[in-house]
ZAVO-159008 format. One line per field, with one value per atom (N, C-alpha, C): residue in one letter; residue number from 1; x, y, z; atom name. Coordinates in nm, 4 decimals. Atoms other than C-alpha are relative to their C-alpha. Layout:
! ZAVO-159008
type: (A, ...)
seq: (NUM, ...)
c1: (X, ...)
c2: (Y, ...)
c3: (Z, ...)
atom: (CA, ...)
***
This chain:
! ZAVO-159008
type: (X, X, X, X, X, X, X, X, X, X, X, X, X, X, X, X, X, X, X, X, X, X, X, X, X, X, X, X, X, X, X, X, X, X, X, X, X, X, X, X, X, X, X, X, X, X, X, X, X, X, X, X, X, X, X, X, X, X, X, X, X, X, X, X, X, X, X, X, X, X, X, X, X, X, X, X, X, X, X, X, X, X, X, X, X, X, X, X, X, X, X, X, X, X, X, X, X, X, X, X, X, X, X, X, X, X, X, X, X, X, X, X, X, X, X, X, X, X, X, X, X, X, X, X, X, X, X, X, X, X, X, X, X, X, X, X, X, X, X, X, X, X, X, X, X, X, X, X, X, X, X, X, X, X, X, X, X, X, X, X, X, X, X, X, X, X, X, X, X, X, X, X, X, X, X, X, X, X, X, X, X, X, X, X, X, X, X, X, X, X, X, X, X, X, X, X, X, X, X, X, X, X, X, X, X, X, X, X, X, X, X, X, X, X, X, X, X, X, X, X, X, X, X, X, X, X, X, X, X, X, X, X, X, X, X, X, X, X, X, X, X, X, X, X, X, X, X, X, X, X, X, X, X, X, X, X, X, X, X, X, X, X, X, X, X, X, X, X, X, X, X, X, X, X, X, X, X, X, X, X, X, X, X, X, X, X, X, X, X, X, X, X, X, X, X, X, X, X, X, X, X, X, X, X, X, X, X, X, X, X, X, X, X, X, X, X, X, X, X, X, X, X, X, X, X, X, X, X, X, X, X, X, X, X, X, X, X, X, X, X, X, X, X, X, X, X, X, X, X, X, X, X, X, X, X, X, X, X, X, X, X, X, X, X, X, X, X, X, X, X, X, X, X, X, X, X, X, X, X, X, X, X, X, X, X, X, X, X, X, X)
seq: (1, 1, 1, 2, 2, 2, 3, 3, 3, 4, 4, 4, 5, 5, 5, 6, 6, 6, 7, 7, 7, 8, 8, 8, 9, 9, 9, 10, 10, 10, 11, 11, 11, 12, 12, 12, 13, 13, 13, 14, 14, 14, 15, 15, 15, 16, 16, 16, 17, 17, 17, 18, 18, 18, 19, 19, 19, 20, 20, 20, 21, 21, 21, 22, 22, 22, 23, 23, 23, 24, 24, 24, 25, 25, 25, 26, 26, 26, 27, 27, 27, 28, 28, 28, 29, 29, 29, 30, 30, 30, 31, 31, 31, 32, 32, 32, 33, 33, 33, 34, 34, 34, 35, 35, 35, 36, 36, 36, 37, 37, 37, 38, 38, 38, 39, 39, 39, 40, 40, 40, 41, 41, 41, 42, 42, 42, 43, 43, 43, 44, 44, 44, 45, 45, 45, 46, 46, 46, 47, 47, 47, 48, 48, 48, 49, 49, 49, 50, 50, 50, 51, 51, 51, 52, 52, 52, 53, 53, 53, 54, 54, 54, 55, 55, 55, 56, 56, 56, 57, 57, 57, 58, 58, 58, 59, 59, 59, 60, 60, 60, 61, 61, 61, 62, 62, 62, 63, 63, 63, 64, 64, 64, 65, 65, 65, 66, 66, 66, 67, 67, 67, 68, 68, 68, 69, 69, 69, 70, 70, 70, 71, 71, 71, 72, 72, 72, 73, 73, 73, 74, 74, 74, 75, 75, 75, 76, 76, 76, 77, 77, 77, 78, 78, 78, 79, 79, 79, 80, 80, 80, 81, 81, 81, 82, 82, 82, 83, 83, 83, 84, 84, 84, 85, 85, 85, 86, 86, 86, 87, 87, 87, 88, 88, 88, 89, 89, 89, 90, 90, 90, 91, 91, 91, 92, 92, 92, 93, 93, 93, 94, 94, 94, 95, 95, 95, 96, 96, 96, 97, 97, 97, 98, 98, 98, 99, 99, 99, 100, 100, 100, 101, 101, 101, 102, 102, 102, 103, 103, 103, 104, 104, 104, 105, 105, 105, 106, 106, 106, 107, 107, 107, 108, 108, 108, 109, 109, 109, 110, 110, 110, 111, 111, 111, 112, 112, 112, 113, 113, 113, 114, 114, 114, 115, 115, 115, 116, 116, 116, 117, 117, 117, 118, 118, 118, 119, 119, 119, 120, 120, 120, 121, 121, 121, 122, 122, 122, 123, 123, 123, 124, 124, 124, 125, 125, 125, 126, 126, 126, 127, 127, 127, 128, 128, 128, 129, 129, 129, 130, 130, 130)
c1: (0.0270, 12.6762, 0.1307, -0.1156, 12.9099, -0.0303, 0.0120, 12.9702, 0.0688, -0.0550, 13.0494, 0.0517, -0.0583, 13.2603, -0.0795, 0.0673, 13.1289, 0.0283, -0.0329, 13.3146, -0.0788, 0.0822, 13.1186, -0.1412, 0.1335, 12.7899, -0.0010, -0.0089, 12.9045, 0.0005, -0.0018, 12.9838, -0.1367, 0.1339, 12.6446, -0.0978, 0.0934, 12.4574, 0.0378, -0.0434, 12.6655, 0.0193, -0.0266, 12.7476, 0.0964, -0.0943, 13.0392, 0.1240, -0.1065, 13.2790, -0.0702, 0.0816, 13.1120, 0.0436, -0.0491, 13.3336, -0.0265, 0.0235, 13.3132, -0.1496, 0.1454, 12.9390, -0.0526, 0.0433, 12.8846, 0.0403, -0.0470, 13.0945, -0.0778, 0.0771, 12.9102, -0.1419, 0.1344, 12.5707, 0.0020, -0.0103, 12.6787, 0.0178, -0.0248, 12.8049, -0.1244, 0.1154, 12.4975, -0.1248, 0.1145, 12.2558, 0.0290, -0.0367, 12.4381, -0.0883, 0.0816, 12.2806, 0.0629, -0.0573, 12.4416, -0.0665, 0.0526, 12.3010, 0.1074, -0.0901, 12.4532, -0.0176, 0.0015, 12.5429, 0.0465, -0.0326, 12.5410, 0.0206, -0.0251, 12.7125, -0.0524, 0.0475, 12.5685, 0.1094, -0.1099, 12.9126, 0.0154, -0.0076, 12.9082, -0.1117, 0.1108, 12.5658, 0.0301, -0.0333, 12.6838, 0.1085, -0.1064, 13.0004, -0.0532, 0.0590, 12.7980, -0.0761, 0.0717, 12.5782, 0.0979, -0.1006, 12.8910, 0.0609, -0.0549, 13.0339, -0.0975, 0.1003, 12.7101, -0.0161, 0.0078, 12.6894, 0.1171, -0.1194, 13.0441, -0.0101, 0.0232, 12.9261, -0.1198, 0.1104, 12.6540, -0.1371, 0.1326, 12.3680, -0.0899, 0.0964, 12.0562, -0.0356, 0.0469, 11.9120, -0.0919, 0.0937, 11.6341, 0.0743, -0.0776, 11.8873, 0.0777, -0.0742, 12.0931, -0.0939, 0.0963, 11.7891, -0.0468, 0.0434, 11.6710, 0.1067, -0.1093, 12.0123, 0.0133, -0.0104, 12.0275, -0.1173, 0.1171, 11.6739, 0.0159, -0.0224, 11.7683, 0.0939, -0.0985, 12.0665, -0.0634, 0.0568, 11.8813, -0.1226, 0.1150, 11.5901, 0.0351, -0.0394, 11.7942, -0.0535, 0.0654, 11.6322, 0.0779, -0.0781, 11.9188, 0.0787, -0.0731, 12.0357, -0.0501, 0.0289, 12.0515, 0.0815, -0.0685, 12.1338, 0.0274, -0.0293, 12.3042, -0.1022, 0.1007, 12.0427, -0.1115, 0.0967, 11.7631, -0.1083, 0.1036, 11.5004, 0.0562, -0.0637, 11.7412, 0.0277, -0.0252, 11.8366, -0.1307, 0.1298, 11.4687, -0.0427, 0.0372, 11.4040, 0.0868, -0.0896, 11.7099, -0.0401, 0.0417, 11.5971, -0.1307, 0.1251, 11.2489, 0.0271, -0.0322, 11.3975, 0.0729, -0.0667, 11.6205, -0.1033, 0.1083, 11.3037, -0.0634, 0.0613, 11.1809, 0.0980, -0.0969, 11.5003, 0.1128, -0.1099, 11.7237, 0.1276, -0.1304, 12.0923, 0.0287, -0.0303, 12.2211, 0.0687, -0.0749, 12.4752, -0.0827, 0.0821, 12.2430, -0.1097, 0.1068, 11.9653, 0.0531, -0.0582, 12.1938, 0.0436, -0.0450, 12.3476, -0.1185, 0.1166, 12.0069, -0.0716, 0.0698, 11.8453, 0.0766, -0.0811, 12.1345, 0.0135, -0.0057, 12.1043, -0.1332, 0.1369, 11.7476, -0.0108, 0.0080, 11.8283, 0.0545, -0.0525, 11.9698, -0.1104, 0.0991, 11.7862, 0.0022, -0.0181, 11.9228, 0.1130, -0.1080, 12.1348, 0.0513, -0.0549, 12.3644, 0.0620, -0.0533, 12.4425, -0.0144, 0.0104, 12.5132, -0.0791, 0.0707, 12.3210, -0.1469, 0.1371, 12.0035, -0.0967, 0.0845, 11.8689, -0.0386, 0.0281, 11.8985, -0.1009, 0.0914, 11.7248, -0.1431, 0.1332, 11.4319, -0.0613, 0.0532, 11.3948, -0.0351, 0.0256, 11.4204, -0.1264, 0.1193, 11.1568, -0.1259, 0.1156, 10.9215, -0.0350, 0.0223, 10.9668, -0.0448, 0.0275, 10.9081, 0.1066, -0.1116, 11.2468, 0.0396, -0.0512, 11.3754, 0.1398, 0.0124, 11.5974, -0.0109, 0.0058, 11.5353, 0.1427, -0.1291, 11.8186, 0.0026, -0.0139, 11.9455, 0.1427, -0.1339, 12.2364, 0.0602, -0.0641, 12.4928, -0.0064)
c2: (0.1322, 20.6420, -0.0783, 0.0893, 20.3461, -0.1122, 0.1152, 20.0574, -0.1173, 0.1170, 19.7036, -0.1033, 0.1069, 19.4204, -0.1287, 0.1295, 19.0717, -0.0723, 0.0763, 18.9315, 0.0476, -0.0506, 19.1575, -0.0585, 0.0561, 19.0430, -0.1509, 0.1444, 18.6801, -0.0316, 0.0232, 18.7018, 0.0285, -0.0349, 18.8678, -0.1145, 0.1054, 18.5918, -0.1349, 0.1334, 18.2876, -0.0153, 0.0038, 18.3763, -0.1129, 0.1101, 18.1330, 0.0404, -0.0506, 18.3491, 0.0971, -0.0754, 18.4813, 0.1459, -0.1369, 18.7874, 0.0851, -0.0757, 18.8935, 0.0174, -0.0116, 18.8230, 0.1168, -0.1107, 19.0600, 0.1343, -0.1248, 19.3278, 0.0329, -0.0216, 19.2808, 0.0472, -0.0413, 19.3053, 0.1443, -0.1375, 19.6203, 0.1001, -0.0905, 19.7774, 0.0157, -0.0050, 19.6876, 0.0569, -0.0550, 19.7978, 0.1384, -0.1344, 20.1248, 0.1042, -0.1099, 20.4601, 0.0644, -0.0490, 20.4893, -0.0735, 0.0640, 20.4237, -0.0903, 0.0994, 20.1213, -0.0046, 0.0178, 20.1107, -0.1419, 0.1387, 19.7552, -0.0118, 0.0153, 19.7191, -0.1342, 0.1232, 19.4617, -0.1060, 0.0965, 19.3003, -0.0708, 0.0607, 19.2394, -0.1019, 0.0958, 19.0735, -0.1262, 0.1148, 18.8516, -0.0858, 0.0751, 18.7566, -0.0722, 0.0654, 18.6826, -0.1250, 0.1186, 18.4459, -0.1131, 0.1027, 18.2636, -0.0565, 0.0454, 18.2476, -0.0958, 0.0857, 18.1037, -0.1317, 0.1223, 17.8548, -0.0919, 0.0798, 17.7409, -0.0635, 0.0537, 17.6803, -0.0943, 0.0940, 17.4473, 0.0543, -0.0579, 17.6909, -0.0362, 0.0292, 17.6032, 0.1294, -0.1157, 17.8345, 0.0858, -0.0735, 17.9284, 0.0748, -0.0661, 18.0068, 0.1203, -0.1106, 18.2230, 0.1169, -0.1062, 18.4179, 0.0666, -0.0539, 18.4582, 0.0912, -0.0812, 18.5886, 0.1319, -0.1226, 18.8387, 0.0934, -0.0823, 18.9583, 0.0605, -0.0506, 18.9922, 0.1206, -0.1088, 19.2106, 0.1251, -0.1188, 19.4412, 0.0519, -0.0416, 19.4526, 0.0657, -0.0684, 19.5952, 0.1431, -0.1314, 19.9217, 0.1143, -0.1113, 20.1459, -0.0390, 0.0492, 19.9414, 0.0659, -0.0561, 20.0953, -0.0801, 0.0803, 19.8424, 0.0854, -0.0619, 19.9654, -0.0551, 0.0408, 19.9541, -0.0824, 0.0762, 19.8539, -0.0713, 0.0668, 19.7777, -0.1215, 0.1137, 19.5547, -0.1119, 0.1011, 19.3764, -0.0712, 0.0606, 19.3209, -0.0964, 0.0829, 19.1877, -0.1268, 0.1160, 18.9598, -0.1005, 0.0910, 18.8165, -0.0705, 0.0628, 18.7549, -0.1071, 0.0981, 18.5802, -0.1200, 0.1116, 18.3720, -0.0908, 0.0784, 18.2632, -0.0959, 0.0838, 18.1188, -0.1001, 0.0984, 17.9217, 0.0527, -0.0553, 18.1584, -0.0013, 0.0007, 18.1247, 0.1374, -0.1241, 18.3879, 0.1018, -0.0936, 18.5443, 0.0420, -0.0334, 18.5246, 0.0993, -0.0908, 18.6959, 0.1420, -0.1329, 18.9843, 0.0585, -0.0485, 19.0112, 0.0539, -0.0364, 19.0238, 0.1218, -0.1123, 19.2580, 0.1311, -0.1206, 19.5023, 0.0445, -0.0327, 19.4986, 0.0536, -0.0379, 19.6320, 0.1097, -0.1113, 19.9363, -0.0363, 0.0422, 19.7330, -0.0656, 0.0598, 19.5906, -0.1521, 0.1449, 19.2382, -0.0395, 0.0577, 19.0206, -0.1199, 0.1082, 18.8006, -0.1076, 0.1134, 18.4554, -0.1271, 0.1313, 18.1067, -0.0968, 0.0838, 17.9700, -0.0136, 0.0224, 17.8247, -0.0147, 0.0149, 17.7363, 0.1373, -0.1360, 18.1004, 0.0655, -0.0591, 18.2083, -0.0497, 0.0580, 17.9707, 0.0501, -0.0438, 18.0609, 0.1482, -0.1439, 18.4335, 0.0285, -0.0185, 18.4080, -0.0364, 0.0402, 18.2203, 0.1059, -0.1035, 18.4981, 0.1325, -0.1274, 18.7695, 0.1015, -0.0854, 18.9077, 0.0938, -0.0995, 19.2201, 0.0349, 0.0172, 19.2458, -0.1482, 0.1398, 18.9290, -0.0554, 0.0685, 18.6772, -0.0633, 0.0539, 18.5814, -0.0458, 0.0445, 18.3918, 0.1014, -0.0919, 18.6022, -0.0529)
c3: (0.0544, 16.8105, -0.0027, 0.0063, 16.8324, -0.0980, 0.0869, 16.5966, 0.0696, -0.0684, 16.7046, -0.0989, 0.0794, 16.5712, 0.0228, -0.0072, 16.5105, 0.1308, -0.1209, 16.8116, 0.1212, -0.1104, 17.0499, -0.0106, 0.0197, 16.8989, 0.0240, -0.0229, 16.9060, 0.1490, -0.1455, 17.2776, 0.0612, -0.0466, 17.3347, -0.0250, 0.0387, 17.1514, 0.0599, -0.0416, 17.2430, 0.1506, -0.1445, 17.6039, 0.0344, -0.0183, 17.5724, 0.0794, -0.0861, 17.7741, 0.0957, -0.0953, 18.0898, 0.0142, -0.0187, 18.1343, -0.1244, 0.1223, 17.7688, -0.0269, 0.0161, 17.7638, 0.0833, -0.0865, 18.0583, -0.0601, 0.0610, 17.8866, -0.1275, 0.1223, 17.5576, 0.0334, -0.0416, 17.7295, 0.0480, -0.0506, 17.9121, -0.1144, 0.1126, 17.5886, -0.0873, 0.0892, 17.3866, 0.0673, -0.0721, 17.6576, 0.0571, -0.0474, 17.7316, -0.0686, 0.0510, 17.6598, -0.1233, 0.1251, 17.3149, -0.1151, 0.1193, 16.9717, -0.0596, 0.0572, 16.7962, -0.1514, 0.1447, 16.4280, -0.0291, 0.0321, 16.2937, -0.1514, 0.1442, 15.9519, -0.0522, 0.0640, 15.7134, 0.0009, 0.0025, 15.6904, 0.1343, -0.1332, 16.0668, 0.0162, -0.0080, 16.0442, -0.0805, 0.0847, 15.7602, 0.0654, -0.0669, 15.9461, 0.1238, -0.1171, 16.2612, -0.0419, 0.0487, 16.0609, -0.0296, 0.0290, 15.9411, 0.1281, -0.1286, 16.2953, 0.0670, -0.0641, 16.4296, -0.0752, 0.0795, 16.1422, 0.0254, -0.0309, 16.2157, 0.1382, -0.1344, 16.5722, -0.0004, 0.0195, 16.4338, 0.0389, -0.0230, 16.4909, -0.1177, 0.1058, 16.2955, -0.0735, 0.0760, 16.0311, 0.0875, -0.0861, 16.2757, 0.1111, -0.1055, 16.5500, -0.0548, 0.0619, 16.3140, -0.0276, 0.0300, 16.1966, 0.1288, -0.1289, 16.5558, 0.0611, -0.0551, 16.6652, -0.0756, 0.0786, 16.3781, 0.0289, -0.0340, 16.4548, 0.1402, -0.1359, 16.8222, -0.0032, 0.0100, 16.7309, -0.0597, 0.0650, 16.4908, 0.0752, -0.0796, 16.7346, 0.1318, -0.1236, 17.0198, -0.0033, -0.0035, 17.1345, -0.0657, 0.0534, 17.0235, -0.1250, 0.1176, 16.7229, -0.1278, 0.1321, 16.3769, -0.1011, 0.1010, 16.1084, -0.1232, 0.1294, 15.7949, -0.0997, 0.0985, 15.5154, 0.0668, -0.0803, 15.7583, -0.0805, 0.0801, 15.4920, -0.0729, 0.0675, 15.3011, 0.1000, -0.1038, 15.6249, 0.0345, -0.0314, 15.7100, -0.1110, 0.1144, 15.3605, -0.0064, 0.0014, 15.3737, 0.1077, -0.1081, 15.7087, -0.0359, 0.0432, 15.5687, -0.1042, 0.1029, 15.2660, 0.0589, -0.0666, 15.4920, 0.0666, -0.0607, 15.6750, -0.1002, 0.1027, 15.3452, -0.0614, 0.0467, 15.2866, -0.0842, 0.0787, 15.0914, 0.0844, -0.0656, 15.1790, 0.0605, -0.0708, 15.4234, -0.0914, 0.0843, 15.1888, -0.1212, 0.1160, 14.8872, 0.0369, -0.0438, 15.0827, 0.0159, -0.0163, 15.1779, -0.1348, 0.1311, 14.8298, -0.0803, 0.0795, 14.6650, 0.0591, -0.0644, 14.9187, -0.0164, 0.0139, 14.8914, -0.1456, 0.1425, 14.5117, -0.0511, 0.0346, 14.5163, -0.1056, 0.0961, 14.3021, -0.1374, 0.1292, 14.0163, -0.0824, 0.0894, 13.7180, 0.0035, 0.0064, 13.7491, 0.0927, -0.0802, 13.9774, -0.0777, 0.0817, 13.7683, 0.0869, -0.0752, 13.9017, -0.0840, 0.0624, 13.7719, 0.0883, -0.0971, 14.0737, -0.0404, 0.0468, 13.9196, 0.1170, -0.1183, 14.2650, 0.0558, -0.0453, 14.3733, -0.0934, 0.0975, 14.0542, 0.0209, -0.0215, 14.1155, 0.1308, -0.1304, 14.4837, -0.0012, 0.0054, 14.4193, -0.0819, 0.0830, 14.1444, 0.0781, -0.0815, 14.3788, 0.1040, -0.1008, 14.6357, -0.0613, 0.0644, 14.3793, 0.0343, -0.0405, 14.4823, -0.1128, 0.0924, 14.3175, 0.0436, 0.1436, 14.1321, -0.0361, 0.0422, 13.9350, -0.0176, 0.0152, 13.9276, -0.1386, 0.1356, 13.5825, -0.0225, 0.0391, 13.4358, -0.0976, 0.0952, 13.2494, -0.1419)
atom: (N, CA, C, N, CA, C, N, CA, C, N, CA, C, N, CA, C, N, CA, C, N, CA, C, N, CA, C, N, CA, C, N, CA, C, N, CA, C, N, CA, C, N, CA, C, N, CA, C, N, CA, C, N, CA, C, N, CA, C, N, CA, C, N, CA, C, N, CA, C, N, CA, C, N, CA, C, N, CA, C, N, CA, C, N, CA, C, N, CA, C, N, CA, C, N, CA, C, N, CA, C, N, CA, C, N, CA, C, N, CA, C, N, CA, C, N, CA, C, N, CA, C, N, CA, C, N, CA, C, N, CA, C, N, CA, C, N, CA, C, N, CA, C, N, CA, C, N, CA, C, N, CA, C, N, CA, C, N, CA, C, N, CA, C, N, CA, C, N, CA, C, N, CA, C, N, CA, C, N, CA, C, N, CA, C, N, CA, C, N, CA, C, N, CA, C, N, CA, C, N, CA, C, N, CA, C, N, CA, C, N, CA, C, N, CA, C, N, CA, C, N, CA, C, N, CA, C, N, CA, C, N, CA, C, N, CA, C, N, CA, C, N, CA, C, N, CA, C, N, CA, C, N, CA, C, N, CA, C, N, CA, C, N, CA, C, N, CA, C, N, CA, C, N, CA, C, N, CA, C, N, CA, C, N, CA, C, N, CA, C, N, CA, C, N, CA, C, N, CA, C, N, CA, C, N, CA, C, N, CA, C, N, CA, C, N, CA, C, N, CA, C, N, CA, C, N, CA, C, N, CA, C, N, CA, C, N, CA, C, N, CA, C, N, CA, C, N, CA, C, N, CA, C, N, CA, C, N, CA, C, N, CA, C, N, CA, C, N, CA, C, N, CA, C, N, CA, C, N, CA, C, N, CA, C, N, CA, C, N, CA, C, N, CA, C, N, CA, C, N, CA, C, N, CA, C, N, CA, C, N, CA, C, N, CA, C, N, CA, C, N, CA, C, N, CA, C, N, CA, C, N, CA, C, N, CA, C, N, CA, C, N, CA, C, N, CA, C, N, CA, C, N, CA, C)
***
């Protein structure tokens, strides 16, 4: 199994450097399992956002990465849940933070908007102000 950095995934998705894109495609389609850390997915979302990608494009790119035949996302159920919550409008980072906190009793935040959205989604753990 190999793990990949955000820049490899960015070249794969963006295809903004032909030579690096070809190398990224070859690496990601090779006969090796791929480990995708949550931190790499989060950083990729930020990179794509900085490149003016829309929310839908970011979600699509992340789904494409975790959907690769040999890809194994870190905490796959939490990643799936975060992507689903992002589809409903939850912020990228908030979705990952909340999904990865599933085993806790509460997620403390001063973000009232996050609290309202998470409650509407029935997200666990519940978001509460300290």
